[in-house]
RODO-2510 file (C-alpha; in nm, 4 decimals, decimal comma):
residues 414
     n   res          X          Y          Z
     1     m    -2,5075     8,4144    11,8323
     2     s    -2,1568     8,3264    11,7965
     3     m    -1,9544     8,3900    11,4852
     4     p    -1,8947     8,0259    11,3892
     5     r    -2,2638     7,9585    11,3650
     6     i    -2,3176     8,2664    11,1430
     7     a    -2,0431     8,1520    10,9029
     8     a    -2,1970     7,8054    10,8735
     9     m    -2,5388     7,9447    10,7821
    10     i    -2,3896     8,1706    10,5139
    11     a    -2,2094     7,8724    10,3558
    12     l    -2,5276     7,6614    10,3443
    13     a    -2,7197     7,9484    10,1868
    14     a    -2,4528     7,9880     9,9167
    15     l    -2,4571     7,6231     9,8336
    16     s    -2,8361     7,6226     9,8034
    17     g    -2,8279     7,9167     9,5569
    18     c    -2,5844     7,7424     9,3212
    19     a    -2,7977     7,4314     9,3010
    20     a    -3,1263     7,6159     9,2183
    21     p    -3,2138     7,6377     8,8375
    22     a    -3,1803     7,9655     8,6718
    23     a    -3,4889     8,1676     8,5958
    24     g    -3,6430     8,0876     8,2465
    25     s    -3,4520     7,7600     8,2026
    26     s    -3,6377     7,4325     8,1372
    27     a    -3,5830     7,1207     8,3343
    28     a    -3,3973     6,8226     8,1667
    29     q    -3,6320     6,6040     7,9521
    30     p    -3,6112     6,2263     7,9939
    31     l    -3,5540     5,9946     7,6727
    32     r    -3,8732     5,8868     7,4968
    33     r    -3,9277     5,5245     7,4003
    34     v    -4,1224     5,4245     7,0773
    35     p    -4,4181     5,2167     7,1705
    36     a    -4,4354     4,8671     7,0286
    37     g    -4,6306     4,8422     6,6956
    38     a    -4,5706     5,2047     6,5993
    39     p    -4,4874     5,2599     6,2159
    40     v    -4,1144     5,2702     6,1144
    41     p    -3,9989     5,5209     5,8451
    42     r    -3,9442     5,3520     5,4946
    43     s    -3,7000     5,4378     5,2074
    44     a    -3,5476     5,2922     4,8841
    45     g    -3,1817     5,2154     4,8335
    46     l    -2,9985     5,1631     4,4963
    47     q    -2,6807     4,9674     4,4261
    48     i    -2,5168     4,9344     4,0770
    49     t    -2,2594     4,6798     3,9559
    50     a    -2,0968     4,6122     3,6123
    51     s    -1,9191     4,3192     3,4428
    52     v    -1,7935     4,2339     3,0930
    53     t    -1,7757     3,9121     2,8855
    54     p    -1,5264     3,7901     2,7754
    55     d    -1,2657     3,9129     3,0157
    56     p    -1,0035     3,9949     2,8930
    57     m    -1,1747     4,1593     2,5990
    58     i    -1,0645     4,0348     2,2535
    59     v    -0,9273     4,3146     2,0355
    60     g    -1,1476     4,3636     1,7305
    61     a    -1,4196     4,1296     1,8580
    62     e    -1,7500     4,1899     2,0323
    63     s    -1,7801     4,2112     2,4101
    64     v    -2,0910     4,2615     2,6265
    65     y    -2,1147     4,4887     2,9322
    66     a    -2,3782     4,3814     3,1884
    67     v    -2,4987     4,6683     3,4149
    68     t    -2,7195     4,5586     3,7091
    69     v    -2,9181     4,7834     3,9492
    70     l    -3,0483     4,6411     4,2820
    71     n    -3,3021     4,8065     4,5148
    72     t    -3,1698     4,7374     4,8646
    73     g    -3,4455     4,9410     5,0403
    74     d    -3,7983     4,8583     5,1475
    75     q    -3,9720     5,1047     4,9224
    76     d    -4,0133     5,1256     4,5410
    77     a    -3,7460     5,3150     4,3503
    78     e    -3,9213     5,5198     4,0852
    79     n    -3,7927     5,6836     3,7652
    80     v    -3,4714     5,4853     3,7789
    81     t    -3,2114     5,6088     3,5258
    82     i    -2,8873     5,4251     3,4363
    83     t    -2,6039     5,5933     3,2481
    84     d    -2,2991     5,4021     3,1196
    85     v    -1,9937     5,5841     2,9843
    86     l    -1,7839     5,3651     2,7502
    87     d    -1,4095     5,3782     2,6883
    88     p    -1,2998     5,5553     2,3659
    89     g    -1,1490     5,2227     2,2513
    90     t    -1,4962     5,0668     2,2232
    91     a    -1,8013     5,1320     2,0077
    92     v    -2,1656     5,0370     2,0646
    93     t    -2,2968     4,7780     1,8182
    94     r    -2,6649     4,7459     1,9199
    95     l    -2,8747     4,8628     2,2158
    96     p    -3,1608     4,7238     2,4275
    97     g    -3,5095     4,8538     2,3529
    98     d    -3,5293     5,1297     2,6176
    99     c    -3,1698     5,2545     2,5776
   100     s    -3,0200     5,5319     2,3684
   101     s    -2,6673     5,6540     2,3027
   102     a    -2,4956     5,9859     2,2497
   103     g    -2,1270     5,9581     2,1757
   104     q    -1,9749     5,7204     2,4293
   105     t    -2,2659     5,7573     2,6792
   106     v    -2,5492     5,5056     2,6897
   107     t    -2,8682     5,5939     2,8822
   108     c    -3,1256     5,3331     2,9868
   109     g    -3,4510     5,3482     3,1855
   110     g    -3,5678     5,6921     3,3016
   111     p    -3,9238     5,8040     3,3724
   112     g    -4,1543     5,5071     3,4130
   113     l    -3,8899     5,2582     3,5287
   114     t    -3,9682     5,1344     3,8804
   115     i    -3,7674     4,8791     4,0743
   116     g    -3,9411     4,7260     4,3760
   117     p    -3,7776     4,6419     4,7067
   118     g    -3,5305     4,3560     4,6644
   119     d    -3,5732     4,3566     4,2840
   120     s    -3,3061     4,4246     4,0217
   121     a    -3,2784     4,5280     3,6566
   122     t    -2,9946     4,4296     3,4211
   123     y    -2,8995     4,5913     3,0904
   124     r    -2,6627     4,4198     2,8449
   125     i    -2,4730     4,6597     2,6206
   126     p    -2,2744     4,4990     2,3299
   127     v    -1,9611     4,6809     2,2158
   128     t    -1,6756     4,6148     1,9716
   129     t    -1,3179     4,6933     2,0623
   130     d    -1,0894     4,8784     1,8243
   131     p    -0,8959     4,6172     1,6153
   132     g    -0,5885     4,8390     1,6296
   133     l    -0,5526     4,8222     2,0081
   134     s    -0,2409     4,6657     2,1525
   135     d    -0,2361     4,3574     2,3653
   136     g    -0,2972     4,4401     2,7362
   137     t    -0,4652     4,7805     2,6870
   138     n    -0,6833     4,8919     2,9833
   139     l    -1,0430     4,9831     2,8972
   140     r    -1,2571     5,1701     3,1564
   141     n    -1,6343     5,1688     3,1922
   142     r    -1,8217     5,3988     3,4379
   143     a    -2,1840     5,3283     3,5323
   144     r    -2,4232     5,5417     3,7467
   145     v    -2,7833     5,4997     3,8713
   146     s    -3,0269     5,7558     4,0109
   147     a    -3,3974     5,7683     4,1064
   148     s    -3,6528     6,0107     4,2512
   149     g    -3,5836     6,0800     4,6204
   150     v    -3,3104     5,8143     4,6390
   151     p    -2,9362     5,8727     4,6726
   152     a    -2,7443     5,7883     4,3498
   153     d    -2,4803     5,5146     4,3210
   154     s    -2,1953     5,4590     4,0747
   155     t    -1,9206     5,2088     3,9871
   156     q    -1,6204     5,1785     3,7542
   157     l    -1,4970     4,8660     3,5716
   158     t    -1,1455     4,8297     3,4233
   159     s    -1,0746     4,5468     3,1792
   160     q    -0,7680     4,4476     2,9751
   161     t    -0,7568     4,3610     2,6066
   162     r    -0,6121     4,0593     2,4315
   163     t    -0,5176     4,0320     2,0624
   164     l    -0,6154     3,7269     1,8579
   165     t    -0,5518     3,6692     1,4862
   166     d    -0,5840     3,3930     1,2273
   167     v    -0,3585     3,4300     0,9212
   168     e    -0,4156     3,1946     0,6269
   169     i    -0,2122     3,1171     0,3131
   170     t    -0,3127     2,9455    -0,0114
   171     e    -0,0872     2,8498    -0,3044
   172     t    -0,1874     2,7619    -0,6619
   173     a     0,0104     2,6392    -0,9646
   174     p    -0,0596     2,4758    -1,3042
   175     a    -0,1196     2,1014    -1,2949
   176     v     0,0964     2,0120    -1,5987
   177     v     0,3716     2,1973    -1,7889
   178     r     0,6170     2,1142    -2,0679
   179     p     0,9848     2,0796    -1,9801
   180     d     1,0699     2,4008    -2,1652
   181     a     0,7987     2,6053    -1,9870
   182     t     0,8003     2,7918    -1,6533
   183     i     0,5875     2,7290    -1,3439
   184     t     0,4021     3,0248    -1,1927
   185     y     0,3099     2,9986    -0,8237
   186     t     0,0444     3,2370    -0,6853
   187     l     0,0376     3,3008    -0,3078
   188     t    -0,2570     3,4607    -0,1236
   189     v    -0,2305     3,5616     0,2443
   190     t    -0,5459     3,6609     0,4382
   191     n    -0,5941     3,7800     0,7968
   192     r    -0,9162     3,6244     0,9258
   193     g    -0,9007     3,8487     1,2358
   194     p    -1,0525     3,9596     1,4550
   195     s    -0,7404     4,1586     1,5544
   196     q    -0,4716     4,3093     1,3372
   197     a    -0,1909     4,0714     1,2428
   198     a     0,1481     4,2305     1,3023
   199     d     0,4786     4,1370     1,1327
   200     v     0,3291     3,8920     0,8832
   201     t     0,6036     3,6989     0,6980
   202     v     0,5871     3,4382     0,4166
   203     q     0,8623     3,1845     0,3425
   204     d     0,8905     2,9531     0,0394
   205     e     1,1741     2,7101    -0,0316
   206     t     1,0853     2,6998    -0,4078
   207     g     1,1219     2,3237    -0,4567
   208     g     1,4809     2,2836    -0,3415
   209     g     1,7300     2,1966    -0,6149
   210     r     1,4709     2,0875    -0,8724
   211     t     1,3833     2,4404    -0,9852
   212     t     1,5514     2,7730    -1,0557
   213     i     1,3855     3,1039    -0,9668
   214     a     1,3087     3,2885    -1,2903
   215     g     1,0981     3,5780    -1,1572
   216     r     1,1099     3,7170    -0,8014
   217     p     0,8220     3,9409    -0,6751
   218     a     0,8780     4,2815    -0,5166
   219     e     0,7370     4,1498    -0,1857
   220     c     1,0275     3,9053    -0,1590
   221     p     1,3615     4,0890    -0,1825
   222     g     1,6985     3,9194    -0,1566
   223     g     1,8338     3,6094    -0,3292
   224     g     1,8950     3,2400    -0,2850
   225     l     1,6639     2,9428    -0,3254
   226     t     1,4314     3,0448    -0,0376
   227     l     1,1889     3,3355    -0,0712
   228     t     1,1384     3,5506     0,2410
   229     c     0,8499     3,7955     0,2055
   230     p     0,7771     4,0443     0,4913
   231     l     0,4231     4,1780     0,4481
   232     g     0,3977     4,3979     0,7596
   233     t     0,0615     4,4435     0,9334
   234     l    -0,2636     4,3075     0,7922
   235     a    -0,5994     4,4439     0,9058
   236     p    -0,8872     4,2016     0,9710
   237     d    -1,0110     4,0471     0,6414
   238     e    -0,7250     4,2067     0,4470
   239     s    -0,5518     3,9951     0,1781
   240     r    -0,2204     4,0184    -0,0086
   241     e    -0,1542     3,8311    -0,3351
   242     f     0,1728     3,7955    -0,5265
   243     a     0,3321     3,5469    -0,7664
   244     f     0,6741     3,4181    -0,8683
   245     t     0,7995     3,1908    -1,1480
   246     v     1,0530     2,9085    -1,1566
   247     t     1,2125     2,7003    -1,4307
   248     p     1,1942     2,3219    -1,3764
   249     d     1,5287     2,1420    -1,3761
   250     a     1,3792     1,7899    -1,3711
   251     v     1,0795     1,5987    -1,5028
   252     g     0,8051     1,4376    -1,2963
   253     v     0,6124     1,5791    -0,9993
   254     i     0,7538     1,8993    -0,8449
   255     e     0,5901     2,0131    -0,5191
   256     n     0,6277     2,3587    -0,3690
   257     c     0,5142     2,4650    -0,0179
   258     a     0,4819     2,8082     0,1439
   259     t     0,4259     2,9056     0,5108
   260     v     0,3040     3,2234     0,6845
   261     a     0,3639     3,3484     1,0392
   262     t     0,2689     3,6528     1,2505
   263     a     0,3991     3,8136     1,5678
   264     s     0,0437     3,8475     1,7011
   265     r    -0,1276     3,5846     1,9142
   266     e    -0,2717     3,3053     1,6987
   267     e    -0,4548     2,9916     1,8098
   268     n    -0,5377     2,8296     1,4708
   269     t    -0,2178     2,7432     1,2819
   270     a    -0,3584     2,4618     1,0651
   271     n    -0,3986     2,7018     0,7711
   272     n    -0,0480     2,8506     0,7946
   273     r     0,0972     2,6154     0,5284
   274     s    -0,0092     2,5452     0,1706
   275     c     0,1431     2,3323    -0,1093
   276     a     0,0943     2,2951    -0,4861
   277     a     0,2172     2,0132    -0,7133
   278     t     0,2978     2,0359    -1,0852
   279     v     0,3775     1,7525    -1,3274
   280     v     0,6640     1,8322    -1,5672
   281     e     0,6195     1,6168    -1,8765
   282     p     0,9243     1,4529    -2,0388
   283     a     1,0454     1,5875    -2,3699
   284     r     0,8684     1,4303    -2,6653
   285     s     1,0688     1,2727    -2,9509
   286     p     0,9812     1,4053    -3,2980
   287     s     0,7141     1,1993    -3,4702
   288     p     0,8229     1,0169    -3,7936
   289     a     0,6972     1,1707    -4,1162
   290     p     0,4110     0,9785    -4,2792
   291     p     0,5269     0,7601    -4,5724
   292     s     0,4873     0,9115    -4,9162
   293     p     0,2544     0,7274    -5,1563
   294     a     0,5478     0,6934    -5,3981
   295     a     0,7294     0,4805    -5,1372
   296     h     0,4815     0,1994    -5,2013
   297     l     0,5611     0,1952    -5,5732
   298     s     0,8645     0,0299    -5,7286
   299     t     1,1113     0,2175    -5,9372
   300     f     0,9844     0,2568    -6,2876
   301     t     1,1815     0,0572    -6,5473
   302     p     1,1237     0,1157    -6,9174
   303     e     0,9703    -0,1927    -7,0817
   304     p     0,9598    -0,2934    -7,4476
   305     t     0,6443    -0,1989    -7,6292
   306     p     0,4321    -0,4708    -7,7907
   307     a     0,5724    -0,3719    -8,1299
   308     e     0,9149    -0,4873    -8,0126
   309     l     0,7992    -0,8332    -7,9111
   310     p     0,9274    -1,1096    -8,1494
   311     t     0,6734    -1,2600    -8,3895
   312     p     0,6162    -1,6269    -8,3106
   313     a     0,7436    -1,8685    -8,5792
   314     p     0,4778    -2,0472    -8,7927
   315     s     0,4105    -2,4147    -8,7399
   316     a     0,6180    -2,6681    -8,9353
   317     t     0,3055    -2,7964    -9,1167
   318     a     0,2031    -2,4571    -9,2481
   319     t     0,2550    -2,3871    -9,6214
   320     a     0,4106    -2,0785    -9,7583
   321     t     0,1023    -1,9838    -9,9582
   322     a    -0,1880    -1,8474    -9,7657
   323     s    -0,5436    -1,9319    -9,8588
   324     p    -0,7253    -1,6623   -10,0515
   325     t    -1,0130    -1,6847    -9,8116
   326     a    -0,7994    -1,6831    -9,5010
   327     s    -0,8049    -1,3772    -9,2858
   328     p    -0,4781    -1,1922    -9,2736
   329     e    -0,2691    -1,2561    -8,9734
   330     p    -0,2481    -0,9696    -8,7310
   331     t     0,0582    -0,7639    -8,7530
   332     p     0,2726    -0,7052    -8,4484
   333     g     0,1456    -0,3500    -8,4348
   334     e    -0,2132    -0,4679    -8,4085
   335     e    -0,1312    -0,6973    -8,1156
   336     a    -0,0061    -0,4140    -7,8979
   337     g    -0,3338    -0,2644    -7,7812
   338     p    -0,5726    -0,4215    -7,5352
   339     g    -0,8517    -0,3828    -7,7825
   340     p    -1,0467    -0,1211    -7,9716
   341     g    -1,1877     0,1619    -7,7648
   342     l    -0,9527     0,1062    -7,4706
   343     a    -0,7025     0,3690    -7,3788
   344     p    -0,3516     0,2373    -7,3389
   345     e    -0,2211     0,2494    -6,9846
   346     e     0,1179     0,3721    -6,8836
   347     p     0,3558     0,0828    -6,9073
   348     g     0,4985    -0,0506    -6,5871
   349     r     0,2579     0,1386    -6,3524
   350     g    -0,0715     0,0239    -6,2106
   351     p    -0,3189     0,2155    -5,9958
   352     e    -0,1523     0,3844    -5,7023
   353     p    -0,2489     0,2184    -5,3745
   354     d    -0,3776     0,4291    -5,0873
   355     p    -0,1004     0,4424    -4,8226
   356     d    -0,3632     0,4622    -4,5463
   357     d    -0,5648     0,1678    -4,6769
   358     e    -0,4920    -0,1268    -4,4444
   359     r    -0,6591    -0,3640    -4,6931
   360     a    -0,3851    -0,3137    -4,9524
   361     v    -0,2216    -0,6472    -5,0343
   362     p     0,1321    -0,6747    -5,1655
   363     g     0,1522    -0,7990    -5,5198
   364     q    -0,1464    -0,6039    -5,6582
   365     a    -0,1372    -0,4244    -5,9915
   366     g     0,1543    -0,1879    -6,0049
   367     d     0,4066    -0,4340    -5,8524
   368     t     0,6959    -0,5537    -6,0688
   369     l     0,8475    -0,8923    -6,1203
   370     p     1,1745    -0,9403    -5,9383
   371     m     1,4931    -0,9245    -6,1405
   372     t     1,3213    -0,8156    -6,4679
   373     g     1,1445    -0,4991    -6,3632
   374     v     0,8465    -0,5915    -6,5886
   375     s     0,5064    -0,5131    -6,4374
   376     v     0,2812    -0,8087    -6,3599
   377     w    -0,0071    -0,6596    -6,5565
   378     l     0,1996    -0,6161    -6,8729
   379     f     0,3456    -0,9628    -6,8379
   380     g    -0,0013    -1,1156    -6,8207
   381     l    -0,1107    -0,9172    -7,1258
   382     g     0,1887    -1,0444    -7,3248
   383     v     0,1136    -1,4048    -7,2357
   384     a    -0,2464    -1,3619    -7,3502
   385     v    -0,1351    -1,2112    -7,6813
   386     l     0,1098    -1,4951    -7,7403
   387     l    -0,1570    -1,7534    -7,6729
   388     a    -0,3941    -1,5811    -7,9163
   389     v    -0,1285    -1,5695    -8,1880
   390     g    -0,0484    -1,9391    -8,1324
   391     l    -0,4136    -2,0353    -8,1674
   392     l    -0,4468    -1,8344    -8,4901
   393     v    -0,1383    -1,9986    -8,6405
   394     r    -0,2663    -2,3444    -8,5484
   395     y    -0,6052    -2,2676    -8,7006
   396     f    -0,4676    -2,1480    -9,0314
   397     s    -0,2212    -2,4365    -9,0482
   398     r    -0,5001    -2,6954    -9,0232
   399     r    -0,7100    -2,5161    -9,2809
   400     e    -0,4239    -2,4985    -9,5249
   401     r    -0,3589    -2,8697    -9,4839
   402     a    -0,7236    -2,9545    -9,5444
   403     g    -0,7285    -2,7465    -9,8616
   404     g    -0,4206    -2,9218   -10,0034
   405     q    -0,5663    -3,2686    -9,9574
   406     g    -0,8862    -3,1648   -10,1370
   407     r    -0,6968    -3,0488   -10,4462
   408     s    -0,4915    -3,3704   -10,4617
   409     g    -0,8087    -3,5795   -10,4681
   410     s    -0,9583    -3,3838   -10,7524
   411     h    -0,6471    -3,4261   -10,9723
   412     g    -0,6473    -3,8036   -10,9227
   413     a    -1,0036    -3,8321   -11,0429
   414     v    -0,9210    -3,6597   -11,3679
***
């Protein structure tokens, strides 16, 4: 056998040995296919999301976090537990029935909570933000869910804050004052919240040129006719009250208005201005003194007494000899009195009229005759006395004449 043929056989044998499998090795296994209708392995899947209302969150007001868990698998998720960690700038106000809190961590669900495939569970957690937070502060909320035999899931929510305030001012003053009195204005400033009100300032023009400031409060330093009162920061529901006094320089209605402003965000400005009106009465003229009762009486003038009145002359027919049976004529002294048992009245003065009696009529007793100064009452009394004396004289004169004729007749008969 030739050498070339031997070399070819050796090469073929070597190639055959390399291709043979090694002793103890297993042959390559082909891929197995799952038969149609065979069961597929099942599992649960959890997904958690979070949101907040309102967004941005109002500083000092209530916001609500909504934490939702969804089962994305095809098997029940059992013993589902949700934990929510709140930002230090928030505080829990109230919790759902199956939730509890410890510090800033809220835990809901736990043993007994099962979420079926495709179902979800939502927990609403109310919180209040710190009223002292600044505008635009970032608040973070981290939520996590876990269940038995299911991978856990978590999420984080970041929200910004927004301040909102409502400052209010009221002004009061007396309704009416005298011109020599002062007017006291009382100002009350209140922050209705919900956030802190920063750089609160009050301004009052004090009625312009119709008043003069008499008392300036410590909250309003400086001078001039306008009060400027920086009050600083007011917490929610905090109030400041102060007063100042002015002196009115005119009569009539004086109106004063005050305004308040803040550097914080404010939507309601209708209550940022308040006014008060005061009526300054005009000065009253002094009332005239009531008339004295003596002003209604005339000046007293001494009058002659009845004893000084002249005795009337006897009639020309009267004889010088009085009849023995005739009554004596009254003497001037007996004619003075008004009669026995009557007390003499003060000459020239009648009863004093009541100055407040509107029924008093001029010319009543107590008035005097013009020119003479003699009272009317005394004048009437004198006339009556004179008439009485005249009648007495006439009576006695006729009697005397009748007596004389009788005696003449008797002498002729003799």
